[in-house]
C-alpha positions as CSV (number, residue, x, y, z in Angstrom):
1,M,21.8,20.0,15.5
2,T,20.9,23.5,16.5
3,H,23.2,25.3,18.9
4,D,22.3,28.3,21.1
5,F,25.5,30.3,20.6
6,T,26.4,33.0,23.2
7,E,28.8,34.8,20.9
8,S,30.0,34.5,17.3
9,Y,33.5,34.7,15.8
10,D,35.2,34.1,12.5
11,V,38.1,32.2,14.1
12,I,38.6,30.8,17.6
13,V,42.2,29.9,18.7
14,I,42.5,27.5,21.7
15,G,45.7,28.1,23.7
16,A,47.8,31.2,24.0
17,G,51.3,29.9,23.9
18,H,53.7,30.8,21.1
19,A,51.6,29.1,18.4
20,G,48.4,30.6,19.7
21,V,49.5,34.2,19.9
22,E,50.9,34.1,16.3
23,A,47.7,32.4,15.0
24,S,45.4,34.9,16.7
25,L,47.4,37.9,15.7
26,A,47.5,36.8,12.1
27,T,43.7,36.1,11.8
28,S,42.8,39.4,13.5
29,R,45.2,41.4,11.5
30,M,43.8,39.8,8.3
31,G,40.4,41.2,9.3
32,C,38.8,38.2,11.1
33,K,36.9,38.6,14.3
34,T,39.0,36.3,16.6
35,L,38.7,34.8,20.1
36,L,42.0,33.7,21.8
37,A,41.0,31.4,24.6
38,T,43.5,30.4,27.3
39,I,43.5,28.5,30.5
40,N,45.6,31.2,32.2
41,L,46.0,34.8,31.1
42,D,49.2,35.1,33.1
43,M,50.9,32.5,30.9
44,L,50.4,34.1,27.5
45,A,53.5,33.4,25.3
46,F,55.1,31.9,28.4
47,M,58.5,30.1,28.4
48,P,58.1,27.0,30.5
49,C,61.4,25.8,29.4
50,N,64.6,27.7,28.4
51,P,64.5,31.5,28.5
52,S,65.7,32.0,25.0
53,I,64.6,32.5,21.4
54,G,66.5,31.4,18.3
55,G,69.5,29.1,17.8
56,S,70.6,26.9,15.0
57,A,67.8,26.7,12.3
58,K,65.3,28.1,14.9
59,G,66.8,31.6,14.6
60,I,66.1,31.5,10.9
61,V,62.5,30.5,11.6
62,V,62.1,33.6,13.8
63,R,63.4,35.8,10.9
64,E,60.9,34.1,8.6
65,I,58.0,34.7,11.0
66,D,59.1,38.4,11.1
67,A,59.3,38.7,7.3
68,L,55.8,37.3,6.9
69,G,54.5,39.9,9.4
70,G,54.4,37.8,12.6
71,Q,55.3,39.0,16.1
72,M,58.0,36.8,17.7
73,G,61.0,38.7,16.2
74,R,59.7,42.1,17.2
75,N,58.8,40.8,20.7
76,I,62.2,39.3,21.5
77,D,64.0,42.4,20.1
78,K,62.1,44.4,22.8
79,T,62.9,42.0,25.7
80,Y,66.3,40.3,25.2
81,I,69.1,40.5,27.8
82,Q,71.7,39.0,25.4
83,M,72.1,38.6,21.7
84,K,74.5,36.3,19.9
85,M,75.1,35.2,16.3
86,L,76.0,31.4,16.2
87,N,78.3,29.6,13.8
88,T,80.0,32.7,12.6
89,G,83.1,30.6,11.7
90,K,81.0,28.4,9.4
91,G,79.2,29.1,6.0
92,P,76.3,31.5,5.7
93,A,73.8,28.6,5.4
94,V,74.1,27.6,9.1
95,R,74.5,31.0,10.7
96,A,71.6,31.9,13.1
97,L,70.8,34.3,15.8
98,R,70.0,33.4,19.4
99,A,68.8,35.7,22.2
100,Q,68.5,35.2,25.9
101,A,65.1,36.6,26.9
102,D,63.8,38.4,30.0
103,K,61.3,35.6,30.5
104,A,58.6,37.6,32.4
105,L,59.0,40.7,30.2
106,Y,58.7,38.7,27.0
107,S,55.3,37.3,28.1
108,Q,54.2,40.8,29.4
109,E,55.1,42.5,26.1
110,M,53.3,39.9,24.0
111,K,50.2,40.2,26.3
112,K,50.2,44.0,25.7
113,T,50.3,43.4,21.9
114,V,47.5,40.9,22.0
115,E,45.3,43.1,24.3
116,K,45.7,46.1,22.0
117,Q,45.1,44.2,18.7
118,E,41.9,45.2,16.9
119,N,39.5,42.3,16.1
120,L,41.0,40.2,18.8
121,T,39.3,39.2,22.1
122,L,41.5,37.6,24.8
123,R,39.6,35.5,27.3
124,Q,40.6,33.1,30.2
125,T,38.4,30.1,29.7
126,M,38.7,26.3,29.3
127,I,37.5,24.9,26.0
128,D,36.2,21.4,26.5
129,D,34.6,20.5,23.1
130,I,35.0,21.5,19.4
131,L,31.5,21.5,17.9
132,V,31.3,19.9,14.4
133,E,28.4,19.4,12.0
134,D,28.6,17.4,8.8
135,G,32.4,17.4,8.9
136,Q,32.6,21.2,9.4
137,V,33.6,23.1,12.5
138,V,30.8,25.3,13.8
139,G,32.1,26.4,17.2
140,V,33.3,25.4,20.7
141,L,31.9,24.6,24.1
142,T,33.6,25.9,27.3
143,A,33.9,24.2,30.6
144,T,31.3,26.7,32.0
145,G,28.8,25.7,29.3
146,Q,29.2,28.7,27.0
147,K,29.0,28.0,23.3
148,Y,30.9,30.2,20.8
149,A,30.3,30.0,17.1
150,A,33.2,29.9,14.7
151,K,33.9,29.3,11.0
152,A,37.4,28.0,11.9
153,V,39.1,26.8,15.0
154,V,42.9,26.5,15.6
155,V,44.0,24.2,18.4
156,T,47.4,25.2,19.9
157,T,47.3,23.5,23.3
158,G,51.0,22.9,23.7
159,T,51.8,20.4,26.5
160,A,48.5,21.0,28.3
161,L,46.5,18.4,26.4
162,R,46.0,15.7,29.0
163,G,49.3,16.9,30.5
164,E,50.9,15.1,33.4
165,I,53.9,16.3,35.4
166,I,56.3,13.6,36.6
167,L,58.9,14.2,39.4
168,G,60.4,11.1,40.9
169,D,57.6,8.8,42.1
170,L,55.1,11.7,41.9
171,K,52.8,12.0,38.9
172,Y,49.8,14.4,38.6
173,S,47.6,16.0,36.1
174,S,49.0,19.4,35.0
175,G,49.9,21.6,32.2
176,P,53.4,23.3,32.1
177,N,54.6,25.1,35.2
178,N,51.8,23.6,37.3
179,S,49.0,25.2,35.2
180,L,45.7,23.3,34.6
181,A,45.7,20.4,32.1
182,S,43.2,20.2,29.3
183,V,41.7,16.7,29.7
184,T,38.2,16.9,28.3
185,L,39.4,18.5,25.0
186,A,41.8,15.6,24.6
187,D,38.9,13.1,24.8
188,N,36.9,15.3,22.4
189,L,39.6,15.2,19.8
190,K,39.6,11.4,20.0
191,K,35.8,11.3,19.7
192,L,36.0,13.4,16.6
193,G,38.1,10.6,15.0
194,L,41.6,12.1,15.2
195,E,44.5,9.8,16.0
196,I,46.3,10.8,19.2
197,G,49.9,10.2,20.3
198,R,51.7,10.7,23.5
199,F,55.0,12.6,23.9
200,K,57.2,13.7,26.7
201,T,59.5,16.6,27.4
202,G,61.2,18.0,30.4
203,T,62.9,21.0,32.1
204,P,65.9,21.4,34.4
205,P,66.2,22.9,37.9
206,R,66.4,26.6,38.4
207,V,69.0,27.9,40.9
208,K,69.5,31.2,42.7
209,A,72.1,33.5,41.0
210,S,73.6,34.8,44.3
211,S,74.4,31.3,45.4
212,I,76.5,30.5,42.3
213,D,80.3,30.7,42.3
214,Y,80.8,32.2,38.9
215,S,84.5,32.5,39.4
216,V,85.0,28.8,38.5
217,T,82.8,29.0,35.4
218,E,83.5,30.3,31.9
219,I,81.8,33.6,30.9
220,Q,79.7,33.5,27.7
221,P,79.1,37.2,26.7
222,G,76.7,38.5,24.0
223,D,77.8,40.2,20.8
224,E,79.0,43.8,20.6
225,K,78.0,44.0,17.0
226,P,74.3,44.9,16.6
227,N,72.0,42.2,15.4
228,H,68.2,41.8,15.4
229,F,65.5,39.3,14.7
230,S,63.1,41.8,13.2
231,F,63.9,43.5,10.0
232,L,62.3,46.6,11.4
233,S,64.6,46.9,14.5
234,K,67.3,49.6,14.3
235,D,71.0,49.2,15.1
236,E,70.9,52.3,17.4
237,D,68.5,50.5,19.7
238,Y,70.8,47.6,20.2
239,L,71.3,46.7,23.8
240,Q,74.8,47.5,25.1
241,E,74.4,46.4,28.7
242,Q,73.9,42.7,28.1
243,I,73.8,40.0,30.8
244,P,76.3,37.1,30.2
245,C,75.6,33.4,30.5
246,W,78.2,31.0,32.1
247,L,79.5,27.6,31.1
248,T,80.2,24.7,33.5
249,Y,80.2,20.9,33.2
250,T,79.0,17.7,34.8
251,N,81.7,15.5,36.2
252,Q,82.3,11.9,37.4
253,T,80.7,12.6,40.7
254,S,77.6,13.9,38.9
255,H,77.5,10.8,36.7
256,D,77.9,8.5,39.8
257,I,74.9,10.2,41.5
258,I,72.7,9.6,38.5
259,N,73.9,6.0,37.9
260,K,73.2,5.1,41.6
261,N,69.7,6.5,41.3
262,L,68.6,5.2,37.9
263,H,66.1,2.9,39.7
264,R,64.4,6.1,41.0
265,A,64.4,7.8,37.5
266,P,60.9,7.8,36.1
267,M,62.1,7.4,32.5
268,F,63.8,4.1,33.5
269,S,61.4,2.9,36.1
270,G,58.5,2.8,33.7
271,I,56.6,5.7,35.0
272,V,57.3,7.8,31.9
273,K,55.4,6.3,28.9
274,G,55.7,9.1,26.3
275,V,58.5,9.5,23.8
276,G,61.0,12.1,24.6
277,P,63.0,14.5,22.4
278,R,66.1,13.1,20.7
279,Y,67.9,16.4,20.5
280,C,67.2,17.6,24.0
281,P,67.4,14.5,26.2
282,S,67.3,14.5,30.0
283,I,70.7,14.3,31.8
284,E,70.0,10.8,33.0
285,D,69.3,9.7,29.4
286,K,72.6,11.4,28.3
287,I,74.6,9.6,31.0
288,V,73.3,6.2,30.0
289,R,73.4,6.7,26.2
290,F,76.8,8.4,26.2
291,A,78.5,6.5,29.0
292,D,82.0,7.1,27.5
293,K,81.7,10.9,27.9
294,E,83.6,12.2,30.9
295,R,81.5,15.4,31.1
296,H,78.5,17.3,29.5
297,Q,78.2,21.0,29.0
298,L,75.8,23.0,31.2
299,F,75.0,26.7,30.5
300,L,73.8,28.9,33.3
301,E,71.2,31.2,31.7
302,P,69.7,34.1,33.7
303,E,65.9,34.2,33.3
304,G,65.8,38.0,33.4
305,R,67.1,41.3,34.8
306,D,64.9,41.4,37.8
307,T,65.0,37.8,39.0
308,E,67.5,35.6,40.7
309,E,66.4,32.5,38.8
310,V,69.0,30.9,36.6
311,Y,68.1,28.1,34.2
312,V,70.6,25.2,34.1
313,Q,70.6,24.4,30.4
314,G,71.6,20.8,29.8
315,L,70.4,19.4,33.1
316,S,66.8,18.5,32.2
317,T,65.7,15.8,34.6
318,S,62.7,14.1,36.4
319,L,64.8,12.5,39.1
320,P,63.5,12.9,42.7
321,E,64.0,16.2,44.4
322,D,66.7,14.9,46.9
323,V,68.7,13.4,44.0
324,Q,68.4,16.7,42.0
325,K,69.9,18.6,44.9
326,D,72.8,16.3,45.2
327,L,73.3,16.4,41.4
328,V,73.3,20.2,41.4
329,H,75.8,20.4,44.2
330,S,78.2,18.1,42.5
331,I,78.7,20.6,39.7
332,K,81.5,23.1,39.6
333,G,80.2,26.5,40.6
334,L,77.0,25.1,42.0
335,E,78.4,23.4,45.1
336,K,76.4,25.8,47.3
337,A,73.7,26.6,44.8
338,E,70.1,27.1,46.2
339,M,67.6,25.2,44.0
340,M,64.6,27.5,43.5
341,R,62.6,25.1,41.3
342,T,63.0,21.4,40.7
343,G,63.2,20.0,37.2
344,Y,60.4,17.8,36.0
345,A,59.1,15.8,33.0
346,I,55.7,16.4,31.4
347,E,53.8,13.9,29.2
348,Y,51.1,15.2,26.9
349,D,48.8,14.2,24.0
350,I,49.5,15.2,20.4
351,V,47.5,15.0,17.1
352,L,49.5,12.8,14.8
353,P,50.5,15.2,12.1
354,H,50.1,12.9,9.1
355,Q,46.3,13.7,9.5
356,L,47.0,17.3,8.4
357,R,47.2,19.1,5.1
358,A,50.2,21.4,4.4
359,T,47.9,24.3,5.4
360,L,47.7,22.6,8.9
361,E,44.0,22.0,8.5
362,T,42.9,18.5,9.5
363,K,41.9,16.3,6.6
364,L,39.1,14.9,8.6
365,I,37.3,18.1,9.7
366,S,36.9,21.2,7.5
367,G,37.9,24.4,9.3
368,L,39.8,22.6,12.1
369,F,43.5,23.5,12.3
370,T,46.2,22.4,14.7
371,A,49.6,24.0,15.4
372,G,52.7,23.8,17.6
373,Q,53.5,21.1,20.1
374,T,50.0,19.8,19.5
375,N,51.4,18.6,16.2
376,G,54.4,16.9,17.8
377,T,57.1,19.5,17.5
378,S,59.4,20.9,20.2
379,G,60.5,24.5,20.7
380,Y,58.9,27.9,20.9
381,E,60.1,28.8,17.4
382,E,58.7,25.8,15.6
383,A,55.4,26.4,17.4
384,A,55.2,30.1,16.4
385,G,56.0,29.3,12.8
386,Q,53.2,26.7,12.6
387,G,50.8,29.0,14.5
388,L,51.4,31.8,11.9
389,V,50.7,29.4,9.0
390,A,47.6,27.9,10.6
391,G,46.3,31.4,11.5
392,I,46.9,32.7,7.9
393,N,45.2,29.7,6.4
394,A,42.3,29.8,8.9
395,A,41.7,33.5,7.9
396,L,42.0,32.7,4.1
397,K,39.5,29.9,4.5
398,V,37.0,32.1,6.3
399,Q,37.4,34.7,3.6
400,G,37.2,32.3,0.7
401,K,40.6,33.1,-0.6
402,P,43.3,30.8,-2.0
403,E,45.3,28.9,0.7
404,L,49.0,29.5,1.6
405,I,51.4,26.5,1.3
406,L,55.0,27.3,2.0
407,K,57.3,25.0,0.0
408,R,60.5,23.5,1.2
409,S,62.4,26.0,-1.0
410,D,60.5,28.9,0.5
411,A,61.3,28.6,4.2
412,Y,62.4,26.5,7.1
413,I,58.7,26.7,8.2
414,G,57.9,25.0,4.9
415,V,60.5,22.3,5.5
416,M,59.1,21.7,9.0
417,I,55.4,21.5,7.9
418,D,56.2,19.2,5.0
419,D,58.2,16.9,7.2
420,L,55.4,16.7,9.7
421,V,52.5,16.1,7.2
422,T,54.5,13.9,4.8
423,K,56.7,11.8,7.1
424,G,55.0,12.2,10.5
425,T,57.2,12.1,13.6
426,L,57.8,9.4,16.2
427,E,59.4,11.8,18.7
428,P,59.2,15.6,19.4
429,Y,60.3,17.1,16.1
430,R,63.1,19.7,16.1
431,L,64.2,21.8,13.2
432,L,67.8,21.3,12.1
433,T,69.7,22.8,9.2
434,S,70.4,19.3,8.0
435,R,66.7,18.8,7.3
436,A,66.7,21.5,4.6
437,E,68.0,20.4,1.2
438,Y,68.0,24.0,0.0
439,R,69.6,25.6,3.1
440,L,71.9,27.8,1.1
441,I,68.8,29.5,-0.2
442,L,67.1,29.5,3.2
443,R,69.5,31.8,5.1
444,H,69.2,34.1,8.1
445,D,70.1,37.2,6.0
446,N,67.6,36.8,3.1
447,A,64.4,35.8,5.0
448,D,62.8,39.1,4.0
449,M,63.7,38.7,0.3
450,R,62.1,35.3,0.4
451,L,58.9,36.0,2.3
452,T,57.9,39.6,2.6
453,E,56.0,39.7,-0.7
454,I,54.1,36.6,0.5
455,G,53.2,38.3,3.8
456,R,52.1,41.4,1.8
457,T,49.8,39.2,-0.4
458,V,48.0,37.6,2.5
459,G,47.6,41.0,4.2
460,L,50.1,40.8,7.2
461,V,52.8,43.1,5.9
462,D,51.8,46.7,6.7
463,D,52.8,49.8,4.7
464,E,55.8,50.6,7.0
465,R,57.3,47.2,6.6
466,W,56.6,47.1,2.9
467,D,58.2,50.5,2.3
468,T,61.3,49.5,4.3
469,F,61.5,46.2,2.3
470,Q,61.1,48.0,-1.1
471,I,63.9,50.4,-0.4
472,K,66.2,47.5,0.6
473,K,65.3,45.4,-2.4
474,N,65.8,48.3,-4.8
475,Q,69.2,49.1,-3.3
476,F,70.2,45.4,-3.5
477,D,69.0,45.0,-7.1
478,N,70.6,48.2,-8.3
479,E,74.0,47.5,-6.7
480,L,74.0,44.0,-8.1
481,K,73.4,45.3,-11.6
482,R,76.0,48.1,-11.1
483,L,78.7,45.6,-10.0
484,D,77.9,43.4,-12.9
485,S,78.2,46.3,-15.4
486,L,81.5,47.8,-14.3
487,K,84.7,46.2,-15.6
488,L,88.2,46.0,-14.2
489,K,90.8,45.7,-17.0
490,P,94.2,44.0,-16.6
491,I,96.1,47.3,-17.2
492,K,99.2,48.2,-15.3
493,E,97.6,50.9,-13.1
494,T,94.8,48.5,-12.0
495,N,97.2,45.6,-11.3
496,E,99.5,47.8,-9.3
497,K,96.6,48.6,-7.0
498,V,95.5,45.0,-6.9
499,Q,99.0,43.9,-5.9
500,A,99.4,46.7,-3.4
501,L,96.4,45.3,-1.6
502,G,98.1,41.9,-1.5
503,F,95.9,40.3,-4.2
504,K,96.7,38.3,-7.3
505,P,97.0,40.5,-10.5
506,L,94.3,40.3,-13.1
507,T,95.1,38.4,-16.3
508,D,91.7,39.1,-18.0
509,A,89.1,41.8,-17.9
510,M,86.4,41.0,-15.4
511,T,83.3,42.7,-13.9
512,A,83.4,44.0,-10.3
513,K,81.0,41.2,-9.5
514,E,83.4,38.5,-10.9
515,F,86.2,40.2,-9.0
516,M,84.2,39.8,-5.8
517,R,84.0,36.1,-6.3
518,R,87.6,35.8,-5.4
519,P,87.8,34.5,-1.8
520,E,90.0,37.3,-0.6
521,I,87.9,40.1,-2.1
522,N,85.1,41.7,-0.1
523,Y,82.7,44.4,-1.1
524,E,84.9,47.2,0.3
525,A,87.9,46.0,-1.8
526,A,85.8,45.8,-5.0
527,V,84.4,49.3,-4.7
528,A,87.9,50.7,-4.1
529,F,88.3,50.1,-7.8
530,V,84.9,51.0,-9.2
531,G,83.7,53.6,-6.8
532,P,80.9,53.5,-4.1
533,A,77.2,53.1,-4.8
534,A,75.1,56.2,-5.4
535,E,73.6,55.9,-1.9
536,D,75.0,54.6,1.4
537,L,74.4,50.9,1.9
538,D,74.1,49.5,5.4
539,A,76.4,46.7,6.6
540,K,73.7,44.0,6.5
541,L,72.9,44.8,2.9
542,I,76.6,44.6,2.0
543,E,76.8,41.3,3.8
544,L,73.8,40.0,1.8
545,L,75.5,41.2,-1.5
546,E,78.7,39.4,-0.7
547,T,77.0,36.2,0.1
548,E,74.8,36.2,-3.0
549,I,77.8,37.0,-5.2
550,K,80.4,34.6,-3.7
551,Y,78.0,31.7,-3.5
552,E,76.2,32.5,-6.8
553,G,77.2,29.2,-8.5
554,Y,76.0,27.0,-5.6
555,I,72.8,29.1,-5.2
556,K,72.1,28.7,-9.0
557,K,72.5,24.9,-8.7
558,A,70.0,24.9,-5.7
559,Q,67.6,27.0,-7.7
560,D,67.7,24.6,-10.6
561,Q,66.9,21.7,-8.2
562,V,64.0,23.8,-6.9
563,A,62.7,24.3,-10.5
564,K,62.7,20.6,-11.1
565,M,60.9,19.9,-7.9
566,K,58.4,22.6,-8.6
567,R,57.1,20.6,-11.6
568,M,56.5,17.6,-9.3
569,E,54.7,19.8,-6.8
570,E,52.4,21.2,-9.5
571,K,51.2,17.7,-10.4
572,R,48.2,17.2,-8.2
573,I,46.8,13.9,-7.1
574,P,43.0,13.7,-7.0
575,A,41.5,13.6,-3.5
576,N,39.3,10.7,-4.3
577,I,42.0,8.5,-5.8
578,D,41.6,4.7,-5.4
579,W,45.1,3.5,-4.3
580,D,44.0,-0.1,-4.6
581,A,43.4,0.4,-8.3
582,I,47.0,1.2,-9.1
583,D,48.8,-2.0,-10.1
584,S,52.5,-2.8,-9.4
585,I,53.2,-0.3,-6.6
586,A,54.9,-1.9,-3.6
587,T,52.7,-2.9,-0.6
588,E,54.5,-0.5,1.7
589,A,54.0,2.4,-0.7
590,R,50.3,1.6,-1.0
591,Q,49.9,1.5,2.7
592,K,51.7,4.8,3.1
593,F,49.7,6.5,0.3
594,K,46.5,5.4,2.0
595,K,47.6,6.7,5.4
596,I,49.0,10.1,4.3
597,N,46.9,10.7,1.1
598,P,49.6,12.9,-0.6
599,E,48.2,15.9,-2.5
600,T,51.0,16.2,-5.1
601,I,53.6,14.0,-6.8
602,G,56.3,15.9,-5.0
603,Q,54.8,15.1,-1.6
604,A,54.3,11.4,-2.6
605,S,58.0,11.2,-3.5
606,R,59.1,12.3,0.0
607,I,57.1,9.7,2.0
608,S,59.5,7.4,3.7
609,G,59.2,3.8,2.3
610,V,58.1,5.1,-1.1
611,N,60.8,4.5,-3.8
612,P,61.2,6.2,-7.2
613,A,59.7,3.2,-9.0
614,D,56.4,3.7,-7.0
615,V,56.4,7.3,-7.9
616,S,56.9,6.5,-11.6
617,I,54.0,4.0,-11.6
618,L,51.8,6.6,-9.9
619,M,52.6,9.2,-12.5
620,V,51.9,6.8,-15.4
621,Y,48.6,5.9,-13.7
622,L,47.6,9.5,-13.3
623,E,48.6,10.4,-16.9
624,G,46.5,7.4,-18.2
625,N,43.5,8.7,-16.2
626,N,44.0,12.2,-17.6
627,K,44.1,10.9,-21.2
628,A,40.9,8.9,-20.6
629,R,39.1,12.0,-19.2
630,R,40.3,14.1,-22.2
631,K,38.8,11.6,-24.6
632,L,35.5,11.9,-22.8
């Protein structure tokens, strides 16, 4: 088929949410002429749900995005109103940063970045069709009949794909926040042969700040100690005048209101068909599922400095408007609250992610990538991480360069993508620290050490970031070597100092590094004996040193497991393998192998329903085929 294309691009990104902006910035920064197409220019990197970035596991993803050269970390560091490190009383593997965003400012700043980016065209238009020839993407068709050529297309439509908003008995076609839904494109994806699922998510009411009685709620301030998502942000720029959040709770009256109106709740009356998020359920779902709970936490989160809107975190609902008002007024501090926006549920189509490769390219159509909520995830951070990887791989494909696959031991982004393409998901997927088997390696503090070199290799880490990273890495390596070379001897003078500090005396000679492994000894205590480093080290580098030294044994054990798994990941499975030709594997394993078509033995071993015996049989079969080929 011959197409009369109006314009030609290397990459076209459909949708300008958190996945879309990362994908388009990545492709354009890597030298590809890129079009970012969005239904509404005013909703670029918009936050239709909670006005925050980060949180448990998610905060580490934002650091990883930043280390690879993405934008989310830098953007939130410019636009936050509160910053807080979570889980500080727990181990380093689960610590993560969370920021309350100035919602409008976050979107505005990201729009500025996109508009100024070289090689990137931003356009408000509706994409109706993806044009494919001989199994290869060739371009897109807009609702106005324009055809744009492209060598790769990235679909990041979020919740707009055949989106429908549900509020009580009311149900209507809409994307998030009453934007247009993308209906024709959803039909087009089905016609192209992709399997489509249907998910649901929701959002709570917003109330007016001046109508809240904060005196009966609990203040939740930000941190005084500087912290940032971007490795380029400076402590001296840390915001001192932060805006607090506030904590309140539901009560028995709230629960009674919900229980009396369950027959009017769309998710119980049958109006809602899509599967909702397990880890962020609606308040009516929580009341039913956890009937024994006397109350549920609600956080009152300001949506910005220059707005009265306050997000009631934890009160997501699609109950009718009159019930929502009664529910809000039953809550301590909100008795006279003015509801500025009602909560609602939204149903939308997704591309079932088992149809994707680990690059986020579809197996069915060459050059077609999908990312974000389109792949069945929840959350801005998960979307942005996928968008970045899809964008990188789209650019690499166009340029004829080797693809990028982040392993489970490389990043939480790698864990997420592997989970999606290997296991699929039956509900909106959310990243959790418990999903990562190597979480002691995948920490908040070492994301740059893990990923900056990868970002440099693909062309996203500029000279400024690279120089900053090289300085930090050299300081870290040099100080680690120094501490491992300097010895403390169990002589009288040393032990008197040790005991004076309240520590146990030495019985054997040990290096300063070994001395630091004692639970009570920090870096400052160790250098009191061996002297400071040749150059001043900042507090974050010292914290990184302490973690690496104190947890060295556990980290080494995790790295040994990674090395074993690496051997399995390197054993490739031929794309044209005949699964029916392999005798003895279980029926379930054969069905799963056919559905997912794993690319490596490692991926095959992680498919649910596949047991170690099936993997062993597969390996024997592949080895037999390899020997037969070698004889030929």
